[in-house]
C-alpha positions as CSV (number, residue, x, y, z in Angstrom):
1,M,0.1,-0.1,-0.3
2,S,1.3,3.4,-1.1
3,L,1.8,6.3,1.3
4,A,-1.2,8.4,-0.3
5,N,-3.6,5.3,-0.2
6,A,-2.4,4.9,3.4
7,T,-3.1,8.1,4.1
8,S,-6.7,8.3,2.0
9,F,-7.6,5.2,4.0
10,A,-6.9,6.8,7.8
11,S,-8.2,9.9,6.5
12,N,-11.9,8.1,5.6
13,G,-11.7,5.9,8.8
14,I,-11.6,9.4,10.9
15,V,-14.3,10.5,9.3
16,E,-16.5,7.6,9.3
17,L,-16.0,7.0,12.7
18,F,-17.2,10.9,13.6
19,E,-19.9,10.1,11.3
20,T,-20.8,6.8,13.2
21,A,-20.3,8.6,16.7
22,G,-23.0,11.3,15.5
23,D,-25.7,8.7,14.5
24,L,-25.5,6.9,17.8
25,V,-26.1,10.0,19.8
26,G,-28.5,11.8,17.2
27,M,-26.6,15.0,16.5
28,P,-24.3,16.2,13.6
29,S,-20.8,14.5,13.2
30,L,-19.2,17.8,13.6
31,L,-20.8,18.2,17.1
32,A,-20.1,14.9,18.1
33,A,-16.4,15.3,16.8
34,G,-16.4,18.3,18.9
35,A,-18.3,16.8,22.1
36,S,-15.9,13.3,21.9
37,S,-12.8,15.5,22.4
38,F,-14.6,16.8,25.4
39,V,-16.0,13.5,27.4
40,L,-12.6,12.1,26.4
41,G,-10.7,14.4,28.2
42,V,-12.9,14.1,31.1
43,F,-13.1,10.1,31.1
44,V,-9.1,10.1,30.7
45,S,-8.5,12.2,33.7
46,M,-10.6,10.2,35.9
47,I,-8.8,6.8,34.6
48,S,-5.4,8.5,35.3
49,G,-6.6,9.3,38.2
50,F,-7.8,5.9,39.8
51,I,-5.0,3.8,38.3
52,S,-1.8,6.5,39.4
53,R,-3.6,6.4,42.7
54,T,-3.9,2.6,42.9
55,L,0.0,1.6,41.5
56,S,1.7,5.0,42.1
57,S,3.2,6.0,45.4
58,T,4.4,9.2,44.1
59,Y,1.1,10.2,43.1
60,R,-0.7,9.5,46.7
61,R,2.3,11.9,48.1
62,L,1.5,14.8,46.1
63,P,-0.3,17.4,47.2
64,L,-4.5,17.8,45.3
65,R,-2.7,20.4,43.3
66,D,0.0,18.2,42.0
67,Q,-2.3,15.5,41.6
68,H,-4.8,17.2,39.7
69,R,-1.7,18.4,37.3
70,W,-0.8,14.8,37.1
71,N,-3.9,14.1,35.7
72,A,-4.2,16.7,33.4
73,G,-0.4,16.0,31.6
74,I,-1.9,12.8,31.2
75,N,-4.7,13.8,29.1
76,R,-2.9,16.4,27.4
77,A,-0.2,13.9,26.4
78,F,-2.9,11.5,25.5
79,H,-4.6,14.2,23.2
80,G,-1.3,15.7,22.1
81,I,-0.6,12.3,20.3
82,L,-4.0,12.1,18.7
83,L,-4.0,15.6,17.5
84,W,-0.5,15.0,16.1
85,I,-1.9,12.0,14.3
86,L,-4.7,14.1,12.5
87,G,-2.0,16.9,12.2
88,T,0.1,14.5,10.3
89,I,-2.3,13.3,8.2
90,V,-3.9,16.3,6.7
91,L,-0.3,17.5,5.8
92,L,0.3,13.9,3.4
93,E,-3.1,14.7,1.9
94,G,-1.7,18.3,0.9
95,L,-3.8,21.4,-0.1
96,P,-7.3,21.0,-0.6
97,E,-9.2,22.2,-3.8
98,G,-9.5,25.6,-3.3
99,G,-6.2,26.1,-2.1
100,A,-5.3,27.6,1.4
101,V,-7.9,29.9,1.7
102,T,-11.2,28.5,0.9
103,G,-10.3,24.9,0.3
104,T,-11.9,22.6,2.8
105,S,-12.5,18.3,3.1
106,P,-14.5,16.3,5.4
107,L,-10.8,15.5,7.3
108,L,-10.3,19.2,7.8
109,L,-14.1,20.3,9.3
110,H,-14.2,17.0,11.5
111,T,-10.0,17.5,12.6
112,A,-11.2,21.3,13.5
113,A,-14.2,20.5,15.6
114,F,-11.9,17.8,17.7
115,S,-9.5,20.5,18.0
116,L,-12.0,22.8,19.3
117,G,-13.6,20.3,21.8
118,F,-10.0,19.7,23.3
119,F,-8.8,23.4,23.6
120,V,-12.3,24.0,25.4
121,F,-11.6,21.1,27.8
122,E,-8.1,22.7,28.4
123,T,-9.4,26.4,29.2
124,R,-11.5,25.1,31.3
125,D,-8.9,22.5,33.0
126,S,-6.4,25.5,33.6
127,V,-9.5,28.1,35.2
128,T,-10.5,24.9,37.1
129,M,-6.7,24.9,38.5
130,Y,-6.9,28.6,39.0
131,L,-9.9,29.1,41.1
132,A,-9.3,25.4,43.2
133,H,-5.3,26.0,43.7
134,N,-4.8,29.4,42.9
135,V,-2.5,28.0,39.9
136,Q,-1.6,30.9,37.9
137,E,-1.0,29.7,34.1
138,E,-1.3,32.8,32.1
139,A,0.7,31.6,29.1
140,L,-1.0,28.4,28.6
141,I,-4.1,29.6,28.9
142,V,-3.5,32.5,26.3
143,H,-2.5,29.5,23.9
144,H,-5.5,27.4,24.8
145,M,-7.8,30.7,24.2
146,L,-5.9,31.0,20.8
147,G,-6.7,28.0,19.7
148,I,-10.8,28.1,20.6
149,A,-11.0,31.4,18.8
150,L,-8.7,29.9,15.8
151,Y,-11.0,26.6,15.3
152,F,-14.3,28.4,15.9
153,L,-13.7,31.1,13.5
154,T,-12.3,28.6,11.0
155,L,-15.0,26.4,11.5
156,S,-17.8,29.0,11.0
157,T,-16.5,30.6,8.1
158,Q,-14.9,27.6,6.4
159,S,-12.0,29.3,5.5
160,Y,-8.0,28.4,6.3
161,L,-9.1,25.4,7.8
162,Y,-5.8,23.6,5.8
163,I,-3.5,26.3,8.0
164,A,-5.5,25.6,11.6
165,C,-5.2,21.7,11.5
166,M,-1.5,22.1,9.8
167,V,-0.3,23.6,12.9
168,L,-1.5,20.0,15.1
169,V,1.5,18.6,14.7
170,Q,2.8,21.0,17.0
171,E,1.6,19.0,19.4
172,L,3.8,16.1,19.6
173,H,5.7,17.9,22.6
174,A,3.2,17.4,25.1
175,P,4.0,13.7,26.0
176,F,7.3,14.2,26.7
177,T,6.7,17.7,28.5
178,H,4.9,15.5,30.8
179,I,7.4,12.7,31.4
180,G,10.1,15.0,32.4
181,W,7.4,16.4,34.5
182,I,6.8,13.0,36.5
183,L,10.1,12.0,36.6
184,A,11.4,15.6,38.3
185,K,8.1,14.7,40.6
186,Q,10.0,11.6,41.6
187,G,13.3,12.8,41.9
188,R,14.5,11.0,39.6
189,D,15.6,14.3,37.2
190,N,19.2,13.6,38.0
191,T,19.0,10.4,36.0
192,I,20.1,10.0,32.3
193,L,16.0,8.8,31.6
194,W,15.5,12.5,32.4
195,D,18.3,13.8,30.3
196,I,17.3,11.7,27.1
197,N,13.7,12.6,27.5
198,Q,14.6,16.4,27.6
199,Y,16.9,15.9,24.4
200,V,14.2,14.8,22.5
201,L,11.5,17.6,24.0
202,I,13.7,20.1,22.8
203,F,14.5,18.0,19.0
204,V,10.9,17.8,18.6
205,W,10.0,21.4,20.2
206,V,12.3,22.6,17.5
207,V,11.1,20.4,14.7
208,F,7.8,20.3,15.2
209,R,6.7,23.6,16.8
210,E,9.3,26.1,15.1
211,G,9.4,23.8,12.1
212,C,5.3,24.3,11.7
213,D,5.8,28.0,12.5
214,L,8.4,28.3,9.7
215,L,5.9,25.9,7.2
216,V,2.7,28.3,8.2
217,W,4.8,31.5,6.9
218,I,5.4,29.7,4.1
219,H,2.0,28.8,3.5
220,I,1.2,32.7,3.6
221,I,3.6,33.9,1.5
222,A,3.5,31.6,-1.2
223,N,-0.6,32.0,-1.4
224,L,-0.5,35.9,-1.2
225,P,-0.5,36.3,-4.9
226,Y,-3.5,34.0,-5.1
227,G,-6.0,35.9,-2.9
228,F,-4.8,34.4,0.8
229,L,-5.7,38.5,1.7
230,G,-9.0,37.7,-0.2
231,G,-10.7,35.2,2.4
232,P,-12.6,36.3,5.8
233,F,-10.9,39.2,7.1
234,I,-11.8,38.1,11.1
235,P,-10.0,34.7,10.6
236,L,-7.1,36.0,8.4
237,A,-6.2,38.6,10.7
238,F,-6.3,36.0,13.6
239,I,-4.5,34.1,11.9
240,L,-1.6,36.5,11.3
241,V,-1.9,37.7,14.7
242,G,-2.0,34.1,16.2
243,A,1.3,33.4,13.7
244,I,3.4,36.5,14.8
245,V,2.7,35.8,18.9
246,L,3.8,32.3,18.4
247,T,6.6,32.7,16.0
248,A,8.0,35.8,17.8
249,Y,7.5,35.1,21.5
250,L,5.2,31.8,22.6
251,N,7.3,29.1,21.0
252,P,11.1,30.7,21.7
253,W,10.2,31.6,25.0
254,W,9.0,28.0,25.5
255,L,12.2,26.7,24.3
256,K,14.3,29.0,26.2
257,L,12.7,27.3,29.3
258,K,13.1,23.8,28.5
259,I,16.7,24.8,27.8
260,Q,16.8,26.2,31.3
261,Q,15.6,23.3,32.8
262,F,19.0,21.9,32.7
263,D,20.7,24.6,34.7
264,R,17.8,24.3,37.2
265,R,18.1,20.7,37.6
266,N,21.9,20.8,38.0
267,Q,21.8,23.7,40.7
268,K,19.1,21.7,42.6
269,Y,20.8,19.1,43.2
270,R,24.2,21.2,43.7
271,R,22.7,22.9,46.6
272,S,21.4,19.5,47.9
273,S,24.8,17.8,47.7
274,P,26.8,17.2,50.7
275,R,30.1,19.8,51.6
276,A,33.8,18.9,52.2
277,P,34.1,19.9,56.0
278,R,36.3,23.0,55.8
279,L,39.9,22.8,57.2
280,Q,40.6,24.8,60.6
281,T,44.0,26.6,60.5
282,V,45.8,26.1,63.9
283,S,48.7,28.2,65.3
284,R,51.5,26.6,66.8
285,H,51.3,28.0,70.1
286,E,47.5,26.2,70.2
287,R,48.8,23.1,68.7
288,G,51.5,22.9,71.8
289,N,48.9,23.9,74.4
290,G,46.6,21.2,72.7
291,A,49.5,19.0,73.1
292,N,50.2,19.9,76.9
293,A,46.8,19.3,77.7
294,S,46.4,16.1,75.9
295,A,49.5,14.5,77.8
296,A,48.1,15.9,81.2
297,S,44.9,14.4,80.9
298,S,46.0,10.7,79.4
299,S,48.7,10.6,82.7
300,M,46.2,11.3,85.2
301,A,44.3,7.8,86.9
302,P,41.0,8.4,86.8
303,L,39.1,9.6,90.1
304,P,36.4,7.3,91.6
305,S,32.6,8.3,91.6
306,Y,32.7,10.7,94.5
307,A,35.5,12.6,93.1
308,V,34.6,15.6,91.1
309,D,37.0,17.1,88.3
310,G,37.9,20.7,87.9
311,D,38.3,23.2,90.2
312,A,35.9,22.3,92.9
313,Q,38.1,19.8,94.2
314,S,41.3,20.5,95.6
315,V,44.9,19.3,95.0
316,H,44.4,17.7,98.4
317,Q,41.0,16.0,98.2
318,R,42.6,14.1,94.5
319,K,45.6,12.9,96.6
320,T,43.4,11.6,99.3
321,A,41.1,10.0,96.5
322,S,44.4,8.1,95.3
323,T,45.4,6.7,98.5
324,I,41.8,5.2,99.3
325,N,42.3,3.6,96.1
326,V,45.8,1.9,96.8
327,Q,44.5,1.2,100.3
328,D,41.6,-0.3,98.8
329,A,43.5,-2.5,95.8
330,Q,46.1,-3.7,98.7
331,A,43.1,-5.0,100.8
332,A,42.1,-6.8,97.8
333,A,45.0,-8.6,97.0
334,A,45.7,-9.4,100.6
335,N,42.0,-11.7,101.0
336,P,41.3,-13.0,97.3
337,A,37.7,-13.9,96.8
338,P,36.7,-17.1,95.2
339,S,37.2,-17.7,91.8
340,S,33.8,-18.0,91.0
341,T,33.2,-14.7,91.9
342,R,36.5,-12.7,92.3
343,T,36.2,-9.1,91.9
344,T,38.6,-6.2,92.1
345,T,37.0,-3.3,93.9
346,G,38.1,0.5,93.3
347,P,39.2,1.8,90.1
348,V,42.3,0.8,89.4
349,H,44.3,2.7,86.2
350,E,45.7,-0.2,83.9
351,H,48.9,1.7,83.7
352,G,49.6,2.2,87.5
353,I,48.1,4.1,90.5
354,N,49.1,8.0,90.6
């Protein structure tokens, strides 16, 4: 089977799937495509929470805010793969009849509807994160709002659908982004697995996001002489503004953050690594005093339990205590106890008695 036949087979199968779903629930296939994306997002998030709570000890230790992020990331990764597949099929099919401005096809219409449902769910999820956990993700919300406006305008005017669906190949980064986040929560961001995932993420970002931005501008510039500016003004203006924002700000800024994650990871583990003990400089006078003090302490016999070290005990009292120790030792030697119960009274130093 050639690539063209495989692409056509996949395209027809996707359209038939949405049409069948619409017949089952009694709604138009485009509405069924958008609703299926939203419902699938709810279902995947719930299944992710149930499975993760059962199998992952890391998930159970996380606060509710990060558990919500965990489930949202799983859903985003799952939909990212689906959207990447749809965008790749659109690219392989090429420009539809009518060109980049007014050209349309059943695959483009259902892909745009499915994408609209996904971005509606993602915006709702981001707003919920803010209201429930005060998580402010302004850049992500702006990105999702741009997606809602883009697919609503292109569907309502049925124009620029090819450009709108082609950019879905950018969503391939989503699985790698969330894998890196999960590894960091597990404390495994200092492993080779995290490094490999991060390098793949940067590669995918450069090729599929920055590269897709370039492809969008190529289509815009190439179609300018053929009436690209002749389409509906509102979706055209939105596409131009969105392309400028993504190309000049959002995508390069996000790429910079992905690269800086290496430095932040290294700084985190550099701060948490144990430091070597600092060497203290001791003067010759201090070393002499320390040696004299050690010699004096090692030559002094241990005192009995009722003796007190320091200035509180006089020299005469210490000599008296030593004399008592000698008398006790001599008495024990003159009257030895039976071998089974023989003991030695008085603390006699092993090197002699002072």
